[in-house]
C-alpha positions in Angstrom: 26.2 4.3 -29.1 24.6 3.7 -32.5 25.8 5.7 -35.5 23.1 4.7 -38.0 19.9 6.7 -38.0 17.6 3.6 -37.8 19.7 2.2 -34.9 19.3 5.5 -33.0 15.5 5.2 -33.6 15.4 1.6 -32.3 17.2 2.7 -29.1 14.5 5.4 -28.6 11.6 3.1 -29.4 13.0 0.3 -27.1 13.3 2.8 -24.3 9.8 4.0 -24.7 8.4 0.4 -24.9 10.4 -0.6 -21.8 9.0 2.4 -19.9 5.4 1.5 -20.9 5.9 -2.2 -20.0 7.4 -1.2 -16.7 4.3 0.8 -15.8 2.0 -2.2 -16.6 4.2 -4.6 -14.7 4.3 -2.4 -11.7 0.5 -2.0 -11.6 0.2 -5.8 -12.0 2.5 -6.5 -9.1 0.7 -4.0 -6.9 -2.7 -5.4 -7.7 -1.5 -9.0 -7.0 0.0 -7.9 -3.7 -3.3 -6.1 -2.7 -5.4 -9.2 -3.7 -3.2 -11.6 -1.8 -3.2 -9.4 1.2 -7.0 -9.0 1.1 -7.4 -12.8 0.8 -5.0 -13.5 3.7 -6.6 -10.9 6.0 -10.1 -12.1 4.9 -11.0 -8.5 4.0 -14.5 -7.6 3.0 -13.4 -6.5 -0.5 -11.3 -9.6 -1.3 -13.6 -10.6 -4.2 -13.2 -7.3 -5.8 -9.4 -7.2 -5.2 -9.0 -10.6 -6.8 -11.2 -9.5 -9.8 -9.1 -6.4 -10.3 -5.9 -8.5 -10.1 -7.3 -11.0 -12.7 -8.1 -8.1 -15.0 -4.6 -6.7 -14.7 -3.2 -10.2 -15.5 -5.4 -10.4 -18.6 -4.3 -7.0 -19.7 -0.6 -7.8 -19.3 -1.1 -11.1 -21.2 -2.9 -9.3 -24.0 0.0 -6.8 -24.3 2.5 -9.6 -24.4 4.1 -8.7 -21.0 3.1 -12.0 -19.6 3.0 -15.3 -21.5 -0.4 -16.9 -21.8 0.4 -19.9 -19.5 2.0 -17.6 -16.9 -1.1 -15.5 -16.8 -3.3 -18.6 -16.5 -1.1 -19.9 -13.7 -1.3 -16.6 -11.7 -5.1 -16.4 -12.1 -5.5 -20.0 -11.0 -3.3 -19.5 -8.0 -5.4 -16.4 -7.0 -8.6 -18.3 -7.5 -7.4 -21.2 -5.4 -6.4 -18.8 -2.5 -9.7 -17.1 -2.7 -11.7 -20.3 -2.6 -9.6 -21.7 0.2 -10.4 -18.6 2.3 -14.1 -18.7 1.7 
């Protein structure tokens, strides 16, 4: 447990940022799962599901939750799956 005032603040700030990042990561994972499921089952809304997932990936990358290359790799993988199912 920190004794210094600034260290106490850092603990609070880190906890708040962790919580915010967790929300974004969770939403990202959910949208990825929905998109992959839509592509696998050849659902009618698979294009929109992939578009939503790509948007979530871009948002996570912009906030620094995903690295740029990781985001690019995930988007490419989704696009490949979508094009293969078409």
